All heavy atoms as TSV, in Angstrom:
chain	resi	resn	atom	element	x	y	z
A	1	MET	N	N	37.296	-9.485	76.612
A	1	MET	CA	C	38.557	-9.911	76.067
A	1	MET	C	C	38.640	-9.486	74.616
A	1	MET	O	O	37.680	-9.436	73.901
A	1	MET	CB	C	38.651	-11.419	76.119
A	1	MET	CG	C	39.435	-12.104	77.232
A	1	MET	SD	S	40.753	-11.280	77.985
A	1	MET	CE	C	42.083	-12.209	77.366
A	2	SER	N	N	39.808	-9.316	74.213
A	2	SER	CA	C	40.066	-8.903	72.844
A	2	SER	C	C	40.658	-10.062	72.054
A	2	SER	O	O	41.324	-10.933	72.598
A	2	SER	CB	C	41.043	-7.729	72.871
A	2	SER	OG	O	41.495	-7.450	71.581
A	3	ASP	N	N	40.445	-10.048	70.757
A	3	ASP	CA	C	41.091	-11.025	69.890
A	3	ASP	C	C	42.481	-10.552	69.484
A	3	ASP	O	O	43.184	-11.244	68.762
A	3	ASP	CB	C	40.241	-11.253	68.640
A	3	ASP	CG	C	38.948	-11.986	68.959
A	3	ASP	OD1	O	38.928	-12.740	69.944
A	3	ASP	OD2	O	37.971	-11.810	68.218
A	4	ASP	N	N	42.863	-9.400	69.956
A	4	ASP	CA	C	44.165	-8.826	69.637
A	4	ASP	C	C	45.271	-9.664	70.271
A	4	ASP	O	O	45.295	-9.868	71.483
A	4	ASP	CB	C	44.223	-7.387	70.157
A	4	ASP	CG	C	45.543	-6.689	69.862
A	4	ASP	OD1	O	46.457	-7.322	69.299
A	4	ASP	OD2	O	45.654	-5.513	70.204
A	5	GLU	N	N	46.188	-10.161	69.447
A	5	GLU	CA	C	47.269	-11.000	69.970
A	5	GLU	C	C	48.234	-10.232	70.867
A	5	GLU	O	O	49.059	-10.823	71.557
A	5	GLU	CB	C	48.036	-11.669	68.834
A	5	GLU	CG	C	48.776	-10.690	67.954
A	5	GLU	CD	C	49.443	-11.347	66.763
A	5	GLU	OE1	O	48.890	-12.330	66.260
A	5	GLU	OE2	O	50.505	-10.870	66.351
A	6	ASN	N	N	48.125	-8.919	70.894
A	6	ASN	CA	C	48.977	-8.097	71.746
A	6	ASN	C	C	48.303	-7.734	73.064
A	6	ASN	O	O	48.823	-6.924	73.809
A	6	ASN	CB	C	49.386	-6.821	71.010
A	6	ASN	CG	C	50.274	-7.147	69.827
A	6	ASN	OD1	O	51.217	-7.917	69.931
A	6	ASN	ND2	N	49.949	-6.580	68.685
A	7	SER	N	N	47.170	-8.333	73.342
A	7	SER	CA	C	46.471	-8.064	74.600
A	7	SER	C	C	47.279	-8.602	75.771
A	7	SER	O	O	48.015	-9.574	75.650
A	7	SER	CB	C	45.094	-8.721	74.615
A	7	SER	OG	O	44.244	-8.098	73.693
A	8	PHE	N	N	47.119	-7.952	76.896
A	8	PHE	CA	C	47.810	-8.351	78.115
A	8	PHE	C	C	46.761	-8.500	79.203
A	8	PHE	O	O	45.927	-7.628	79.382
A	8	PHE	CB	C	48.839	-7.276	78.506
A	8	PHE	CG	C	49.560	-7.591	79.775
A	8	PHE	CD1	C	50.625	-8.469	79.784
A	8	PHE	CD2	C	49.169	-7.008	80.960
A	8	PHE	CE1	C	51.296	-8.763	80.958
A	8	PHE	CE2	C	49.839	-7.287	82.142
A	8	PHE	CZ	C	50.907	-8.170	82.137
A	9	VAL	N	N	46.789	-9.617	79.902
A	9	VAL	CA	C	45.842	-9.859	80.983
A	9	VAL	C	C	46.627	-9.939	82.285
A	9	VAL	O	O	47.598	-10.678	82.402
A	9	VAL	CB	C	45.058	-11.179	80.762
A	9	VAL	CG1	C	44.151	-11.462	81.943
A	9	VAL	CG2	C	44.282	-11.116	79.455
A	10	TRP	N	N	46.188	-9.164	83.262
A	10	TRP	CA	C	46.833	-9.129	84.563
A	10	TRP	C	C	45.770	-9.486	85.584
A	10	TRP	O	O	44.758	-8.801	85.717
A	10	TRP	CB	C	47.377	-7.741	84.825
A	10	TRP	CG	C	48.117	-7.557	86.101
A	10	TRP	CD1	C	48.217	-8.412	87.160
A	10	TRP	CD2	C	48.868	-6.412	86.471
A	10	TRP	NE1	N	48.984	-7.880	88.147
A	10	TRP	CE2	C	49.402	-6.633	87.744
A	10	TRP	CE3	C	49.152	-5.204	85.846
A	10	TRP	CZ2	C	50.191	-5.705	88.404
A	10	TRP	CZ3	C	49.937	-4.290	86.502
A	10	TRP	CH2	C	50.456	-4.539	87.761
A	11	ILE	N	N	45.985	-10.568	86.304
A	11	ILE	CA	C	45.016	-11.017	87.301
A	11	ILE	C	C	45.600	-10.764	88.684
A	11	ILE	O	O	46.733	-11.146	88.971
A	11	ILE	CB	C	44.701	-12.517	87.137
A	11	ILE	CG1	C	44.062	-12.765	85.781
A	11	ILE	CG2	C	43.805	-13.003	88.273
A	11	ILE	CD1	C	43.833	-14.227	85.475
A	12	ARG	N	N	44.814	-10.092	89.511
A	12	ARG	CA	C	45.203	-9.871	90.909
A	12	ARG	C	C	44.057	-10.319	91.789
A	12	ARG	O	O	42.899	-10.198	91.423
A	12	ARG	CB	C	45.494	-8.392	91.173
A	12	ARG	CG	C	46.720	-7.902	90.459
A	12	ARG	CD	C	47.137	-6.546	90.944
A	12	ARG	NE	N	46.266	-5.514	90.404
A	12	ARG	CZ	C	46.461	-4.216	90.597
A	12	ARG	NH1	N	47.480	-3.800	91.324
A	12	ARG	NH2	N	45.659	-3.337	90.085
A	13	ARG	N	N	44.404	-10.811	92.955
A	13	ARG	CA	C	43.379	-11.266	93.894
A	13	ARG	C	C	43.481	-10.431	95.159
A	13	ARG	O	O	44.563	-10.140	95.659
A	13	ARG	CB	C	43.602	-12.740	94.241
A	13	ARG	CG	C	42.539	-13.301	95.167
A	13	ARG	CD	C	42.772	-14.783	95.403
A	13	ARG	NE	N	43.968	-15.038	96.178
A	13	ARG	CZ	C	44.000	-15.083	97.511
A	13	ARG	NH1	N	42.904	-14.874	98.210
A	13	ARG	NH2	N	45.116	-15.334	98.136
A	14	PHE	N	N	42.322	-10.067	95.686
A	14	PHE	CA	C	42.243	-9.300	96.928
A	14	PHE	C	C	41.352	-10.061	97.898
A	14	PHE	O	O	40.402	-10.716	97.486
A	14	PHE	CB	C	41.664	-7.909	96.669
A	14	PHE	CG	C	42.396	-7.144	95.605
A	14	PHE	CD1	C	41.905	-7.067	94.317
A	14	PHE	CD2	C	43.597	-6.515	95.888
A	14	PHE	CE1	C	42.587	-6.372	93.337
A	14	PHE	CE2	C	44.292	-5.816	94.912
A	14	PHE	CZ	C	43.787	-5.746	93.635
A	15	GLU	N	N	41.657	-9.934	99.165
A	15	GLU	CA	C	40.864	-10.623	100.178
A	15	GLU	C	C	39.443	-10.070	100.264
A	15	GLU	O	O	38.492	-10.808	100.465
A	15	GLU	CB	C	41.540	-10.536	101.545
A	15	GLU	CG	C	42.865	-11.270	101.602
A	15	GLU	CD	C	42.728	-12.761	101.311
A	15	GLU	OE1	O	41.733	-13.369	101.754
A	15	GLU	OE2	O	43.621	-13.308	100.651
A	16	ASP	N	N	39.319	-8.749	100.125
A	16	ASP	CA	C	38.016	-8.099	100.202
A	16	ASP	C	C	38.161	-6.685	99.630
A	16	ASP	O	O	39.232	-6.304	99.163
A	16	ASP	CB	C	37.474	-8.082	101.631
A	16	ASP	CG	C	38.455	-7.481	102.637
A	16	ASP	OD1	O	39.256	-6.586	102.263
A	16	ASP	OD2	O	38.422	-7.887	103.810
A	17	VAL	N	N	37.082	-5.920	99.667
A	17	VAL	CA	C	37.079	-4.565	99.105
A	17	VAL	C	C	38.105	-3.672	99.809
A	17	VAL	O	O	38.820	-2.904	99.161
A	17	VAL	CB	C	35.661	-3.945	99.183
A	17	VAL	CG1	C	35.672	-2.499	98.731
A	17	VAL	CG2	C	34.687	-4.749	98.339
A	18	ALA	N	N	38.214	-3.787	101.121
A	18	ALA	CA	C	39.174	-2.961	101.865
A	18	ALA	C	C	40.607	-3.313	101.479
A	18	ALA	O	O	41.454	-2.422	101.323
A	18	ALA	CB	C	38.971	-3.147	103.371
A	19	ASP	N	N	40.892	-4.601	101.300
A	19	ASP	CA	C	42.226	-5.027	100.888
A	19	ASP	C	C	42.535	-4.513	99.485
A	19	ASP	O	O	43.640	-4.046	99.213
A	19	ASP	CB	C	42.327	-6.554	100.929
A	19	ASP	CG	C	43.702	-7.068	100.559
A	19	ASP	OD1	O	44.705	-6.563	101.124
A	19	ASP	OD2	O	43.792	-7.978	99.711
A	20	ARG	N	N	41.561	-4.579	98.588
A	20	ARG	CA	C	41.742	-4.069	97.221
A	20	ARG	C	C	42.111	-2.594	97.258
A	20	ARG	O	O	43.064	-2.162	96.604
A	20	ARG	CB	C	40.466	-4.268	96.411
A	20	ARG	CG	C	40.554	-3.703	95.013
A	20	ARG	CD	C	39.223	-3.926	94.266
A	20	ARG	NE	N	39.296	-3.397	92.939
A	20	ARG	CZ	C	38.963	-2.150	92.591
A	20	ARG	NH1	N	38.515	-1.310	93.516
A	20	ARG	NH2	N	39.070	-1.730	91.367
A	21	GLN	N	N	41.381	-1.813	98.029
A	21	GLN	CA	C	41.644	-0.377	98.114
A	21	GLN	C	C	43.019	-0.098	98.705
A	21	GLN	O	O	43.761	0.745	98.223
A	21	GLN	CB	C	40.562	0.329	98.930
A	21	GLN	CG	C	40.635	1.830	98.829
A	21	GLN	CD	C	40.446	2.301	97.393
A	21	GLN	OE1	O	39.491	1.941	96.722
A	21	GLN	NE2	N	41.380	3.098	96.902
A	22	ARG	N	N	43.380	-0.826	99.769
A	22	ARG	CA	C	44.683	-0.652	100.404
A	22	ARG	C	C	45.815	-0.935	99.422
A	22	ARG	O	O	46.760	-0.160	99.295
A	22	ARG	CB	C	44.803	-1.584	101.619
A	22	ARG	CG	C	46.127	-1.458	102.368
A	22	ARG	CD	C	46.304	-2.558	103.399
A	22	ARG	NE	N	46.314	-3.893	102.827
A	22	ARG	CZ	C	47.347	-4.427	102.153
A	22	ARG	NH1	N	48.432	-3.740	101.959
A	22	ARG	NH2	N	47.260	-5.660	101.676
A	23	VAL	N	N	45.705	-2.037	98.676
A	23	VAL	CA	C	46.750	-2.406	97.716
A	23	VAL	C	C	46.824	-1.392	96.580
A	23	VAL	O	O	47.912	-0.936	96.213
A	23	VAL	CB	C	46.513	-3.834	97.174
A	23	VAL	CG1	C	47.445	-4.132	96.011
A	23	VAL	CG2	C	46.674	-4.860	98.280
A	24	LEU	N	N	45.685	-1.010	96.024
A	24	LEU	CA	C	45.692	-0.046	94.922
A	24	LEU	C	C	46.265	1.293	95.367
A	24	LEU	O	O	47.058	1.908	94.639
A	24	LEU	CB	C	44.285	0.123	94.346
A	24	LEU	CG	C	43.721	-1.097	93.622
A	24	LEU	CD1	C	42.302	-0.821	93.162
A	24	LEU	CD2	C	44.597	-1.525	92.471
A	25	ASP	N	N	45.893	1.751	96.547
A	25	ASP	CA	C	46.441	3.012	97.066
A	25	ASP	C	C	47.956	2.916	97.224
A	25	ASP	O	O	48.696	3.821	96.831
A	25	ASP	CB	C	45.807	3.377	98.410
A	25	ASP	CG	C	44.369	3.851	98.279
A	25	ASP	OD1	O	43.927	4.154	97.144
A	25	ASP	OD2	O	43.687	3.913	99.319
A	26	ALA	N	N	48.425	1.810	97.791
A	26	ALA	CA	C	49.868	1.641	98.011
A	26	ALA	C	C	50.624	1.612	96.694
A	26	ALA	O	O	51.673	2.249	96.550
A	26	ALA	CB	C	50.128	0.365	98.803
A	27	VAL	N	N	50.097	0.916	95.718
A	27	VAL	CA	C	50.773	0.814	94.416
A	27	VAL	C	C	50.765	2.159	93.699
A	27	VAL	O	O	51.790	2.618	93.204
A	27	VAL	CB	C	50.119	-0.279	93.541
A	27	VAL	CG1	C	50.621	-0.216	92.110
A	27	VAL	CG2	C	50.366	-1.653	94.140
A	28	HIS	N	N	49.627	2.791	93.637
A	28	HIS	CA	C	49.508	4.036	92.872
A	28	HIS	C	C	50.236	5.205	93.519
A	28	HIS	O	O	50.563	6.171	92.846
A	28	HIS	CB	C	48.042	4.364	92.624
A	28	HIS	CG	C	47.389	3.358	91.728
A	28	HIS	ND1	N	46.046	3.369	91.461
A	28	HIS	CD2	C	47.888	2.300	91.040
A	28	HIS	CE1	C	45.747	2.367	90.647
A	28	HIS	NE2	N	46.852	1.712	90.385
A	29	GLN	N	N	50.505	5.125	94.809
A	29	GLN	CA	C	51.239	6.193	95.493
A	29	GLN	C	C	52.740	5.915	95.554
A	29	GLN	O	O	53.507	6.769	95.958
A	29	GLN	CB	C	50.684	6.377	96.909
A	29	GLN	CG	C	49.278	6.935	96.903
A	29	GLN	CD	C	48.666	6.989	98.291
A	29	GLN	OE1	O	49.338	6.813	99.296
A	29	GLN	NE2	N	47.363	7.241	98.343
A	30	ASP	N	N	53.147	4.745	95.126
A	30	ASP	CA	C	54.564	4.382	95.144
A	30	ASP	C	C	55.288	5.108	94.007
A	30	ASP	O	O	54.840	5.067	92.870
A	30	ASP	CB	C	54.696	2.871	94.973
A	30	ASP	CG	C	56.115	2.385	95.178
A	30	ASP	OD1	O	57.036	2.953	94.568
A	30	ASP	OD2	O	56.296	1.429	95.944
A	31	PRO	N	N	56.392	5.792	94.282
A	31	PRO	CA	C	57.123	6.512	93.237
A	31	PRO	C	C	57.588	5.601	92.099
A	31	PRO	O	O	57.703	6.043	90.961
A	31	PRO	CB	C	58.327	7.105	93.965
A	31	PRO	CG	C	58.080	6.950	95.408
A	31	PRO	CD	C	56.993	5.940	95.593
A	32	ARG	N	N	57.824	4.330	92.384
A	32	ARG	CA	C	58.227	3.405	91.322
A	32	ARG	C	C	57.113	3.220	90.310
A	32	ARG	O	O	57.374	3.028	89.120
A	32	ARG	CB	C	58.647	2.068	91.907
A	32	ARG	CG	C	59.930	2.159	92.738
A	32	ARG	CD	C	60.227	0.872	93.435
A	32	ARG	NE	N	59.179	0.639	94.437
A	32	ARG	CZ	C	59.118	-0.403	95.236
A	32	ARG	NH1	N	60.030	-1.344	95.155
A	32	ARG	NH2	N	58.152	-0.520	96.125
A	33	CYS	N	N	55.869	3.281	90.758
A	33	CYS	CA	C	54.728	3.153	89.857
A	33	CYS	C	C	54.681	4.350	88.912
A	33	CYS	O	O	54.511	4.190	87.711
A	33	CYS	CB	C	53.432	3.048	90.645
A	33	CYS	SG	S	51.958	2.876	89.623
A	34	ALA	N	N	54.850	5.524	89.456
A	34	ALA	CA	C	54.819	6.743	88.637
A	34	ALA	C	C	55.897	6.719	87.569
A	34	ALA	O	O	55.691	7.220	86.459
A	34	ALA	CB	C	54.977	7.970	89.525
A	35	SER	N	N	57.027	6.093	87.865
A	35	SER	CA	C	58.133	6.099	86.913
A	35	SER	C	C	57.895	5.181	85.716
A	35	SER	O	O	58.567	5.306	84.701
A	35	SER	CB	C	59.440	5.728	87.610
A	35	SER	OG	O	59.420	4.373	87.995
A	36	ILE	N	N	56.944	4.268	85.796
A	36	ILE	CA	C	56.698	3.379	84.662
A	36	ILE	C	C	55.399	3.679	83.910
A	36	ILE	O	O	55.098	3.038	82.920
A	36	ILE	CB	C	56.706	1.904	85.095
A	36	ILE	CG1	C	55.566	1.602	86.056
A	36	ILE	CG2	C	58.051	1.503	85.659
A	36	ILE	CD1	C	55.318	0.140	86.280
A	37	VAL	N	N	54.660	4.679	84.359
A	37	VAL	CA	C	53.384	5.013	83.720
A	37	VAL	C	C	53.563	5.311	82.228
A	37	VAL	O	O	52.801	4.823	81.394
A	37	VAL	CB	C	52.690	6.183	84.441
A	37	VAL	CG1	C	51.517	6.708	83.639
A	37	VAL	CG2	C	52.226	5.740	85.817
A	38	ALA	N	N	54.580	6.076	81.876
A	38	ALA	CA	C	54.801	6.415	80.464
A	38	ALA	C	C	55.090	5.165	79.641
A	38	ALA	O	O	54.585	5.025	78.517
A	38	ALA	CB	C	55.937	7.415	80.334
A	39	THR	N	N	55.863	4.256	80.189
A	39	THR	CA	C	56.184	3.014	79.472
A	39	THR	C	C	54.938	2.175	79.258
A	39	THR	O	O	54.689	1.685	78.159
A	39	THR	CB	C	57.237	2.195	80.246
A	39	THR	OG1	O	58.404	3.001	80.402
A	39	THR	CG2	C	57.585	0.920	79.523
A	40	VAL	N	N	54.156	2.008	80.301
A	40	VAL	CA	C	52.925	1.222	80.189
A	40	VAL	C	C	51.971	1.869	79.197
A	40	VAL	O	O	51.377	1.193	78.355
A	40	VAL	CB	C	52.251	1.031	81.570
A	40	VAL	CG1	C	50.879	0.398	81.433
A	40	VAL	CG2	C	53.140	0.209	82.475
A	41	SER	N	N	51.829	3.177	79.257
A	41	SER	CA	C	50.951	3.879	78.324
A	41	SER	C	C	51.411	3.684	76.885
A	41	SER	O	O	50.597	3.483	75.981
A	41	SER	CB	C	50.897	5.369	78.652
A	41	SER	OG	O	50.228	5.561	79.873
A	42	ALA	N	N	52.717	3.727	76.660
A	42	ALA	CA	C	53.246	3.525	75.311
A	42	ALA	C	C	52.983	2.105	74.819
A	42	ALA	O	O	52.632	1.892	73.659
A	42	ALA	CB	C	54.743	3.828	75.286
A	43	LEU	N	N	53.145	1.139	75.698
A	43	LEU	CA	C	52.930	-0.255	75.314
A	43	LEU	C	C	51.466	-0.572	75.051
A	43	LEU	O	O	51.153	-1.473	74.278
A	43	LEU	CB	C	53.471	-1.190	76.401
A	43	LEU	CG	C	54.990	-1.196	76.557
A	43	LEU	CD1	C	55.386	-1.999	77.791
A	43	LEU	CD2	C	55.651	-1.770	75.317
A	44	THR	N	N	50.576	0.148	75.698
A	44	THR	CA	C	49.145	-0.112	75.539
A	44	THR	C	C	48.461	0.916	74.659
A	44	THR	O	O	47.245	0.952	74.576
A	44	THR	CB	C	48.443	-0.136	76.909
A	44	THR	OG1	O	48.578	1.147	77.524
A	44	THR	CG2	C	48.995	-1.208	77.807
A	45	ASP	N	N	49.243	1.753	73.993
A	45	ASP	CA	C	48.683	2.843	73.193
A	45	ASP	C	C	47.764	3.727	74.030
A	45	ASP	O	O	46.821	4.311	73.521
A	45	ASP	CB	C	47.936	2.320	71.972
A	45	ASP	CG	C	48.859	1.671	70.954
A	45	ASP	OD1	O	50.031	2.093	70.864
A	45	ASP	OD2	O	48.423	0.744	70.254
A	46	GLY	N	N	48.015	3.783	75.332
A	46	GLY	CA	C	47.230	4.610	76.228
A	46	GLY	C	C	45.839	4.079	76.496
A	46	GLY	O	O	45.040	4.710	77.162
A	47	MET	N	N	45.558	2.883	75.976
A	47	MET	CA	C	44.222	2.322	76.153
A	47	MET	C	C	44.286	1.159	77.134
A	47	MET	O	O	45.077	0.238	76.964
A	47	MET	CB	C	43.659	1.851	74.825
A	47	MET	CG	C	43.532	2.979	73.822
A	47	MET	SD	S	42.696	2.495	72.323
A	47	MET	CE	C	41.130	1.956	72.950
A	48	ALA	N	N	43.482	1.225	78.142
A	48	ALA	CA	C	43.413	0.135	79.116
A	48	ALA	C	C	41.965	-0.023	79.548
A	48	ALA	O	O	41.196	0.934	79.548
A	48	ALA	CB	C	44.292	0.452	80.320
A	49	SER	N	N	41.616	-1.221	79.870
A	49	SER	CA	C	40.286	-1.454	80.414
A	49	SER	C	C	40.418	-2.413	81.594
A	49	SER	O	O	41.303	-3.268	81.612
A	49	SER	CB	C	39.334	-2.017	79.366
A	49	SER	OG	O	39.779	-3.276	78.931
A	50	THR	N	N	39.569	-2.231	82.544
A	50	THR	CA	C	39.580	-3.062	83.739
A	50	THR	C	C	38.243	-3.769	83.851
A	50	THR	O	O	37.190	-3.145	83.716
A	50	THR	CB	C	39.807	-2.201	84.997
A	50	THR	OG1	O	41.055	-1.538	84.862
A	50	THR	CG2	C	39.809	-3.044	86.247
A	51	ILE	N	N	38.313	-5.041	84.096
A	51	ILE	CA	C	37.106	-5.834	84.309
A	51	ILE	C	C	37.275	-6.561	85.629
A	51	ILE	O	O	38.242	-7.299	85.819
A	51	ILE	CB	C	36.885	-6.860	83.180
A	51	ILE	CG1	C	36.759	-6.150	81.833
A	51	ILE	CG2	C	35.664	-7.718	83.469
A	51	ILE	CD1	C	36.744	-7.094	80.649
A	52	ARG	N	N	36.377	-6.293	86.553
A	52	ARG	CA	C	36.421	-6.993	87.841
A	52	ARG	C	C	35.645	-8.283	87.718
A	52	ARG	O	O	34.493	-8.308	87.308
A	52	ARG	CB	C	35.815	-6.130	88.943
A	52	ARG	CG	C	36.745	-5.004	89.336
A	52	ARG	CD	C	36.252	-4.255	90.535
A	52	ARG	NE	N	36.183	-5.138	91.696
A	52	ARG	CZ	C	35.495	-4.865	92.782
A	52	ARG	NH1	N	34.804	-3.750	92.870
A	52	ARG	NH2	N	35.491	-5.695	93.795
A	53	LEU	N	N	36.284	-9.367	88.084
A	53	LEU	CA	C	35.660	-10.678	88.060
A	53	LEU	C	C	35.566	-11.201	89.478
A	53	LEU	O	O	36.470	-10.993	90.284
A	53	LEU	CB	C	36.502	-11.653	87.226
A	53	LEU	CG	C	36.776	-11.242	85.781
A	53	LEU	CD1	C	37.756	-12.209	85.146
A	53	LEU	CD2	C	35.489	-11.182	84.992
A	54	ASN	N	N	34.504	-11.877	89.768
A	54	ASN	CA	C	34.329	-12.510	91.074
A	54	ASN	C	C	34.416	-14.006	90.890
A	54	ASN	O	O	33.654	-14.581	90.124
A	54	ASN	CB	C	32.978	-12.124	91.696
A	54	ASN	CG	C	32.931	-10.658	92.041
A	54	ASN	OD1	O	33.845	-10.139	92.662
A	54	ASN	ND2	N	31.875	-9.993	91.620
A	55	PRO	N	N	35.359	-14.654	91.585
A	55	PRO	CA	C	35.497	-16.106	91.419
A	55	PRO	C	C	34.293	-16.846	91.984
A	55	PRO	O	O	33.658	-16.394	92.926
A	55	PRO	CB	C	36.764	-16.447	92.194
A	55	PRO	CG	C	36.911	-15.335	93.179
A	55	PRO	CD	C	36.312	-14.119	92.551
A	56	THR	N	N	34.016	-17.972	91.380
A	56	THR	CA	C	32.962	-18.820	91.916
A	56	THR	C	C	33.472	-19.515	93.173
A	56	THR	O	O	34.688	-19.525	93.434
A	56	THR	CB	C	32.571	-19.913	90.886
A	56	THR	OG1	O	33.669	-20.799	90.711
A	56	THR	CG2	C	32.167	-19.288	89.555
A	57	PRO	N	N	32.594	-20.100	93.958
A	57	PRO	CA	C	33.042	-20.797	95.172
A	57	PRO	C	C	34.036	-21.938	94.876
A	57	PRO	O	O	34.804	-22.319	95.722
A	57	PRO	CB	C	31.743	-21.361	95.751
A	57	PRO	CG	C	30.676	-20.467	95.232
A	57	PRO	CD	C	31.135	-20.051	93.862
A	58	TRP	N	N	34.030	-22.461	93.647
A	58	TRP	CA	C	34.889	-23.586	93.283
A	58	TRP	C	C	36.177	-23.143	92.611
A	58	TRP	O	O	37.019	-23.954	92.251
A	58	TRP	CB	C	34.135	-24.525	92.361
A	58	TRP	CG	C	32.826	-24.923	92.968
A	58	TRP	CD1	C	32.619	-25.914	93.887
A	58	TRP	CD2	C	31.564	-24.317	92.738
A	58	TRP	NE1	N	31.299	-25.957	94.249
A	58	TRP	CE2	C	30.615	-24.979	93.555
A	58	TRP	CE3	C	31.108	-23.282	91.926
A	58	TRP	CZ2	C	29.274	-24.643	93.571
A	58	TRP	CZ3	C	29.779	-22.941	91.951
A	58	TRP	CH2	C	28.878	-23.630	92.768
A	59	SER	N	N	36.385	-21.844	92.453
A	59	SER	CA	C	37.549	-21.327	91.755
A	59	SER	C	C	38.843	-21.528	92.546
A	59	SER	O	O	38.873	-21.357	93.757
A	59	SER	CB	C	37.367	-19.829	91.475
A	59	SER	OG	O	38.558	-19.281	90.966
A	60	GLY	N	N	39.916	-21.846	91.837
A	60	GLY	CA	C	41.224	-21.944	92.443
A	60	GLY	C	C	41.800	-20.585	92.798
A	60	GLY	O	O	42.819	-20.497	93.467
A	61	LEU	N	N	41.156	-19.514	92.331
A	61	LEU	CA	C	41.632	-18.160	92.612
A	61	LEU	C	C	41.137	-17.630	93.943
A	61	LEU	O	O	41.491	-16.539	94.346
A	61	LEU	CB	C	41.211	-17.194	91.501
A	61	LEU	CG	C	41.825	-17.469	90.137
A	61	LEU	CD1	C	41.249	-16.516	89.095
A	61	LEU	CD2	C	43.328	-17.339	90.192
A	62	ARG	N	N	40.317	-18.365	94.629
A	62	ARG	CA	C	39.794	-17.908	95.927
A	62	ARG	C	C	40.861	-17.865	96.955
A	62	ARG	O	O	41.773	-18.516	97.069
A	62	ARG	CB	C	38.662	-18.798	96.403
A	62	ARG	CG	C	37.377	-18.396	95.762
A	62	ARG	CD	C	36.213	-18.907	96.590
A	62	ARG	NE	N	35.019	-18.281	96.114
A	62	ARG	CZ	C	34.576	-17.081	96.516
A	62	ARG	NH1	N	35.201	-16.406	97.415
A	62	ARG	NH2	N	33.484	-16.583	96.030
């Protein structure tokens, strides 16, 4: 995490590895996604990082 007040956190949940791949493929191949890439890059200064987190058994995100 960053201390930058302009940081953006996006949390997504997937049922399993296959579901994650299916969703990512569908999103990244959607023409609507391609149309916003420039906007997202401009808003993030082209810098993005991804951190995969695994919820604990007690997490509400399960």
